N, C-alpha and C positions, 0 to 999 in steps of 0.2 A: 599717667600717660593720657588718660582720657581728657583731662583738663587741658593738655597741650594740643589736643586734636589728633593724636596718634591712634590709629585703629588697630595696628599690629606692630610687632617688633620690627625695627629696621634691620635690614641685612647689610651691615657695614663692611667695607673692605678693610682688611687689617693693614696696619702700617709696616708690619714685618714682611719684607719681600719674600722670604722663604715660604710664607703661608699663602701667597697668591698663586693660584694654579691656572694653567692654560697656556696659550701660545701667544701672549701679548707681544707684539712687535717682531715675531719670528717670521722670516720669509718662508713660504711653502716650499717643500722639497721638489715638487714638480715645476719646471720652468714655465710650463703652460699656465700655471696658476699664479704666477708672479703678478704684481700690480703693474700697470702701464701708465705712462704719462704722454698724452697727446699734445704736441706743441708745434707751432709754426717756426720755431727757432732753427736757424741754420747750424747752430753749434751742436745740436743733438742729432744722432742718427739711431737707427734701429739696434745697433750693437752697444750703445752707450748705457752703462750701468751707473746709476746714481745712488749715493748713500742717502739714507732717509733725511739727513740734515741738509743735503743739497737741494732737495725738492722745494723747500721754502724759498730759496733764492731764485729758482726758475719761476715759480708762481708769482713772486714779488716783482720780478722784472717784467712779466707779462702784464700785470695789473698797472704798474707804473709806466709801462711803455719805454723802458730803458734797455 
């Protein structure tokens, strides 16, 4: 380990999904804690709920100006 430059053991993330703990990707239970997306787009209003996969498209359209 020392020859490789490691000073301590690495804390690796397991590949088995059941061993990963926490709230990765979960939306908070309180609506006040939900993430927001600020946009100049006329297609979105304050009541629009986006899936996490839709956010990419909105950001991409703003960057590319389409």
